[in-house]
NUMAR-784777 format. One record per residue (C-alpha): residue in three letters; x, y, z. Coordinates in Angstrom, 3 decimals. Example, Ala and Ser with C-alpha at 12.3 -4.5 7.8 and 13.67 -1.06 7.14 Angstrom:
2
rest_xx_yy_zz
Ala_12.300_-4.500_7.800
Ser_13.670_-1.060_7.140
//
This chain:
338
rest_xx_yy_zz
Unk_-7.540_-2.574_-4.316
Unk_-11.092_-4.186_-4.222
Unk_-13.807_-3.388_-6.659
Unk_-13.437_-1.373_-8.758
Unk_-10.000_0.779_-6.571
Unk_-9.838_1.621_-3.342
Unk_-8.051_4.903_-3.247
Unk_-9.844_7.219_-1.396
Unk_-9.255_5.472_1.810
Unk_-6.585_8.179_2.208
Unk_-7.049_11.393_1.469
Unk_-4.320_12.632_-1.053
Unk_-2.932_16.319_-0.766
Unk_-3.365_15.878_3.326
Unk_0.203_14.835_4.089
Unk_3.066_17.628_4.728
Unk_4.846_18.871_1.558
Unk_7.683_16.523_-0.185
Unk_11.018_17.587_0.006
Unk_10.978_18.384_-3.638
Unk_7.727_19.703_-4.272
Unk_7.369_23.075_-6.343
Unk_4.989_25.389_-5.139
Unk_3.579_24.279_-8.940
Unk_3.555_20.500_-7.823
Unk_1.626_21.575_-4.548
Unk_-0.705_23.529_-6.667
Unk_-1.226_21.094_-8.857
Unk_-1.694_17.965_-6.551
Unk_-4.395_20.504_-4.610
Unk_-6.343_21.178_-7.739
Unk_-6.503_17.390_-9.188
Unk_-7.913_16.542_-5.486
Unk_-10.202_18.976_-5.625
Unk_-11.749_17.892_-8.553
Unk_-13.077_14.520_-6.773
Unk_-15.347_17.151_-5.047
Unk_-16.674_18.781_-8.492
Unk_-17.164_15.546_-10.074
Unk_-19.344_14.308_-6.790
Unk_-21.503_17.066_-7.713
Unk_-23.263_15.027_-10.894
Unk_-22.188_11.846_-9.771
Unk_-22.758_9.636_-6.597
Unk_-20.767_7.451_-5.075
Unk_-17.860_7.136_-7.970
Unk_-14.800_8.369_-5.616
Unk_-12.816_5.537_-6.421
Unk_-13.154_5.528_-9.758
Unk_-12.534_8.914_-10.414
Unk_-9.003_8.909_-7.916
Unk_-7.978_5.786_-10.933
Unk_-9.162_8.671_-13.511
Unk_-6.755_10.845_-12.404
Unk_-4.251_8.469_-11.815
Unk_-4.255_8.089_-15.624
Unk_-3.721_11.681_-16.290
Unk_-0.986_12.045_-14.318
Unk_0.275_8.935_-16.071
Unk_-0.711_9.729_-19.575
Unk_-2.259_6.715_-19.716
Unk_-5.948_5.535_-21.156
Unk_-8.821_4.003_-18.966
Unk_-11.493_1.429_-19.986
Unk_-14.912_1.609_-17.480
Unk_-16.649_-1.313_-17.436
Unk_-19.999_-1.697_-15.581
Unk_-23.430_-2.236_-16.453
Unk_-25.669_-0.035_-18.819
Unk_-27.130_2.622_-16.314
Unk_-24.009_3.059_-14.033
Unk_-23.262_6.738_-15.066
Unk_-20.219_5.891_-16.919
Unk_-20.469_7.809_-19.717
Unk_-22.007_10.897_-17.087
Unk_-18.751_10.390_-15.096
Unk_-16.463_11.113_-17.714
Unk_-18.418_13.761_-19.105
Unk_-18.381_15.798_-15.147
Unk_-14.950_14.855_-15.217
Unk_-14.014_16.884_-18.867
Unk_-16.081_19.920_-17.014
Unk_-13.879_19.696_-14.102
Unk_-10.850_20.147_-16.753
Unk_-9.742_22.847_-18.790
Unk_-9.243_20.829_-21.737
Unk_-10.825_20.109_-25.308
Unk_-13.379_17.107_-25.190
Unk_-14.981_15.007_-27.523
Unk_-16.943_11.975_-27.601
Unk_-17.639_9.386_-30.234
Unk_-20.482_6.874_-29.750
Unk_-19.249_3.803_-30.863
Unk_-22.003_1.797_-33.136
Unk_-22.129_-0.897_-35.404
Unk_-21.450_0.742_-38.270
Unk_-19.174_3.185_-37.255
Unk_-16.351_3.678_-39.419
Unk_-12.378_4.322_-38.863
Unk_-12.605_7.551_-40.840
Unk_-15.453_8.636_-38.648
Unk_-12.499_8.240_-35.540
Unk_-9.602_9.694_-37.022
Unk_-10.357_11.917_-39.731
Unk_-10.390_11.201_-43.779
Unk_-9.316_13.099_-47.360
Unk_-11.934_15.133_-48.234
Unk_-11.987_16.226_-52.003
Unk_-12.381_20.207_-51.868
Unk_-14.341_21.346_-55.559
Unk_-12.451_24.972_-54.973
Unk_-9.108_23.628_-54.874
Unk_-9.527_21.003_-57.135
Unk_-7.163_19.120_-54.232
Unk_-7.604_16.644_-51.428
Unk_-7.884_17.788_-47.965
Unk_-7.817_16.347_-44.599
Unk_-10.725_16.357_-42.257
Unk_-9.426_15.860_-38.698
Unk_-11.710_13.586_-36.839
Unk_-13.077_13.642_-33.011
Unk_-9.782_11.887_-32.145
Unk_-7.931_15.199_-32.143
Unk_-8.452_16.443_-28.952
Unk_-7.181_16.304_-25.145
Unk_-9.906_13.752_-23.523
Unk_-11.683_11.489_-25.825
Unk_-14.552_9.666_-24.938
Unk_-14.878_6.599_-26.610
Unk_-18.570_5.393_-25.548
Unk_-19.254_1.830_-25.485
Unk_-15.963_0.999_-27.858
Unk_-17.167_-2.914_-27.863
Unk_-20.227_-2.090_-29.610
Unk_-17.958_-1.500_-32.885
Unk_-16.324_-4.206_-35.063
Unk_-12.639_-5.081_-34.381
Unk_-11.815_-2.856_-37.516
Unk_-12.996_0.099_-35.800
Unk_-11.478_-0.396_-32.689
Unk_-8.723_-0.732_-34.112
Unk_-8.581_2.618_-35.744
Unk_-7.678_3.372_-32.124
Unk_-4.400_1.609_-31.783
Unk_-2.036_4.090_-32.940
Unk_-3.587_7.253_-31.490
Unk_-3.561_5.357_-27.956
Unk_0.625_3.915_-28.142
Unk_2.227_6.563_-31.084
Unk_-0.231_9.845_-30.147
Unk_-0.615_10.140_-33.927
Unk_-2.946_9.232_-36.207
Unk_-1.339_8.178_-40.063
Unk_-3.905_8.670_-43.107
Unk_-2.394_7.586_-46.442
Unk_0.692_7.646_-44.842
Unk_1.199_11.119_-43.296
Unk_1.346_10.811_-39.926
Unk_-0.422_13.262_-37.681
Unk_0.225_14.081_-34.153
Unk_-2.653_14.289_-31.276
Unk_-2.342_17.369_-29.310
Unk_-0.953_16.880_-25.538
Unk_-2.194_15.680_-23.070
Unk_-3.935_13.100_-25.119
Unk_-6.093_10.487_-23.110
Unk_-8.483_8.000_-24.192
Unk_-11.503_7.600_-21.665
Unk_-13.611_4.345_-22.861
Unk_-16.834_2.487_-21.581
Unk_-17.704_-0.865_-22.407
Unk_-20.461_-3.150_-20.816
Unk_-19.668_-6.430_-19.674
Unk_-18.687_-8.930_-22.764
Unk_-21.508_-11.319_-21.905
Unk_-24.109_-8.690_-22.980
Unk_-25.540_-8.637_-26.584
Unk_-23.925_-7.121_-28.925
Unk_-20.477_-6.295_-28.122
Unk_-17.230_-7.225_-29.767
Unk_-14.757_-8.040_-27.340
Unk_-11.569_-6.140_-27.475
Unk_-8.334_-7.679_-28.279
Unk_-5.262_-8.127_-26.120
Unk_-3.312_-5.597_-28.243
Unk_-5.628_-3.305_-27.251
Unk_-6.387_-3.860_-23.904
Unk_-3.063_-4.023_-23.766
Unk_-2.837_-0.168_-24.585
Unk_-5.248_1.257_-21.371
Unk_-3.424_1.683_-18.724
Unk_-6.257_0.485_-15.987
Unk_-9.320_-1.002_-16.438
Unk_-11.945_0.381_-13.539
Unk_-15.006_-1.622_-12.771
Unk_-17.691_0.938_-11.865
Unk_-20.306_-0.824_-9.494
Unk_-24.401_-0.669_-8.907
Unk_-24.231_1.976_-6.484
Unk_-25.184_0.673_-2.828
Unk_-28.352_1.553_-0.712
Unk_-27.346_4.781_0.408
Unk_-26.104_5.745_-2.852
Unk_-28.697_4.877_-5.029
Unk_-31.013_6.963_-2.467
Unk_-29.176_9.821_-2.914
Unk_-29.202_9.507_-6.829
Unk_-32.740_9.414_-6.554
Unk_-33.441_12.278_-4.448
Unk_-30.903_14.532_-6.238
Unk_-33.731_13.886_-9.599
Unk_-36.169_14.491_-7.772
Unk_-34.804_17.839_-6.694
Unk_-34.783_18.550_-10.625
Unk_-31.187_17.395_-11.084
Unk_-31.031_17.206_-14.825
Unk_-27.971_14.882_-15.809
Unk_-27.697_16.522_-19.656
Unk_-26.915_20.012_-17.623
Unk_-23.150_20.075_-15.847
Unk_-23.627_24.143_-15.637
Unk_-22.836_23.354_-11.651
Unk_-19.632_21.609_-12.328
Unk_-16.436_24.122_-12.762
Unk_-12.738_23.884_-13.875
Unk_-10.435_23.954_-11.190
Unk_-7.409_21.939_-13.412
Unk_-6.055_22.462_-16.484
Unk_-3.235_20.980_-19.090
Unk_-0.544_22.632_-16.251
Unk_-1.416_21.158_-13.640
Unk_-1.275_18.008_-15.254
Unk_1.887_18.697_-16.853
Unk_3.520_20.228_-13.378
Unk_1.758_16.674_-11.592
Unk_4.000_14.435_-14.144
Unk_7.150_15.993_-13.726
Unk_6.811_15.772_-9.587
Unk_5.390_11.770_-10.243
Unk_8.289_11.107_-12.695
Unk_10.748_12.224_-9.480
Unk_9.070_9.777_-6.756
Unk_11.848_7.518_-5.591
Unk_11.245_3.691_-6.612
Unk_13.630_1.853_-3.987
Unk_15.139_-1.316_-5.595
Unk_13.048_-3.687_-3.378
Unk_10.130_-2.106_-4.798
Unk_10.744_-2.502_-8.085
Unk_11.623_-5.799_-7.464
Unk_8.621_-6.827_-6.100
Unk_6.558_-5.347_-9.074
Unk_8.508_-7.826_-11.330
Unk_7.815_-10.828_-8.740
Unk_4.192_-9.987_-8.945
Unk_4.102_-9.743_-12.768
Unk_6.258_-12.721_-13.433
Unk_3.750_-14.979_-11.148
Unk_1.005_-14.029_-13.588
Unk_2.861_-15.747_-16.287
Unk_3.619_-19.000_-13.806
Unk_-0.021_-19.039_-12.745
Unk_-1.800_-22.379_-13.478
Unk_-4.792_-20.435_-13.871
Unk_-4.019_-18.363_-16.410
Unk_-3.585_-18.995_-19.952
Unk_-1.864_-15.106_-20.793
Unk_0.265_-13.401_-17.690
Unk_1.235_-9.865_-17.199
Unk_3.495_-8.447_-20.413
Unk_6.621_-6.459_-19.173
Unk_4.584_-3.020_-20.357
Unk_2.150_-4.356_-17.958
Unk_5.043_-4.007_-14.983
Unk_6.144_-0.657_-16.208
Unk_2.350_0.341_-15.665
Unk_2.065_-0.512_-12.760
Unk_5.096_0.848_-11.271
Unk_3.514_4.491_-13.157
Unk_0.253_3.714_-11.470
Unk_1.951_3.225_-8.010
Unk_4.100_6.256_-8.354
Unk_1.117_8.684_-9.573
Unk_-0.401_7.328_-6.058
Unk_2.650_7.841_-4.005
Unk_2.715_11.289_-5.348
Unk_-1.032_12.272_-4.789
Unk_-0.754_10.520_-1.080
Unk_1.742_13.119_-0.583
Unk_5.102_11.111_-0.403
Unk_7.958_11.098_-2.582
Unk_8.862_7.213_-2.325
Unk_6.992_4.364_-3.262
Unk_6.153_1.887_-0.817
Unk_4.989_-2.018_-1.587
Unk_1.600_-1.021_-1.031
Unk_1.255_1.076_-3.425
Unk_2.209_-1.728_-5.741
Unk_-1.074_-3.907_-3.872
Unk_-3.294_-1.302_-4.700
Unk_-2.649_-0.566_-7.825
Unk_-2.139_-4.055_-9.357
Unk_-5.824_-5.104_-9.699
Unk_-6.740_-2.152_-11.840
Unk_-3.360_-1.925_-13.688
Unk_-3.542_-5.585_-14.580
Unk_-6.891_-7.886_-14.493
Unk_-7.035_-6.661_-18.432
Unk_-3.710_-7.869_-19.128
Unk_-4.226_-11.318_-18.427
Unk_-6.820_-13.887_-19.582
Unk_-7.810_-16.981_-17.967
Unk_-7.462_-21.106_-18.895
Unk_-11.236_-22.049_-20.776
Unk_-10.831_-24.482_-17.204
Unk_-10.290_-21.816_-14.610
Unk_-13.320_-20.216_-16.381
Unk_-15.719_-23.015_-15.643
Unk_-14.471_-23.003_-12.340
Unk_-15.574_-19.888_-11.477
Unk_-12.281_-18.405_-11.760
Unk_-11.762_-14.637_-12.268
Unk_-8.958_-12.096_-13.129
Unk_-9.464_-10.250_-9.857
Unk_-9.853_-13.690_-7.987
Unk_-6.742_-15.002_-9.385
Unk_-4.391_-11.642_-8.594
Unk_-5.342_-11.580_-5.386
Unk_-4.224_-14.514_-4.574
Unk_-1.089_-13.811_-6.746
Unk_-1.066_-10.353_-4.398
Unk_-1.517_-12.796_-1.092
Unk_1.525_-15.557_-1.932
Unk_4.115_-13.206_-3.198
Unk_6.740_-11.976_-0.207
Unk_6.541_-8.414_0.457
Unk_10.184_-6.668_1.231
Unk_10.328_-5.200_4.218
//
């Protein structure tokens, strides 16, 4: 999978129905496939990133979108929220944002003379954590429990979050001024890290043409909801039924173990990363209309699923190595089962 994901070359939903598919599952796949067309009404040339977001929704996983300012990261998530019949909230992460501004806090009520919990924006289905690396680590950490346990604890009282609950976080590259790199523990809680590229010349011309014709990115009224919680539930159930051959499981493990032995990496992929890769491969197999996972599915999802779970050695960084480059080398050397 190249930069950021190359999943759009194979059209999901176009294959014959799966043997175990229910009518609900087929309708869900059709709705989630149609979602890309709706997003394209507002965002040009990011089909692959949208597909990655759909995979994350199917896996109940969170997504980190990275790209330089001005590549429509925020617009992409806002548009995605319009295509889903789900509750959506946005938090603009700034240096002065406090943890309680995200999770909620206890507020004294003069009428009752008691403290009452006031929910923060994290109590939603789809949370846009905009520019998450522009807030200090203490506030970044306020999302750790929510992302892993899907609950928030305030004053020792756990409060469950709605289902589904997905965080879509955007960040600028870490070399930009005013950024706080996310710690490894928080990066590992993101299912996928998708790189949002600068559009090609043709796509950039299309963007400018839309603006010349009066397109307003603040007005998304032309985007309609095509999928909802029921479609996600049916899709998730169908994904869990996708068959995984033991040889494919072994291949996923071999890929992840190879990262721990790479001389270019200080930190390799954890077992949680291996389970994440298996989950995303199953979701892509289902979207592609198959009831089984192939090694190519694992290879296609390896970079976006693993790139943020590895850490380069300083000497490798000085030599110009990148996580994607190291993973590419591993994909080319680990034997593929037949």
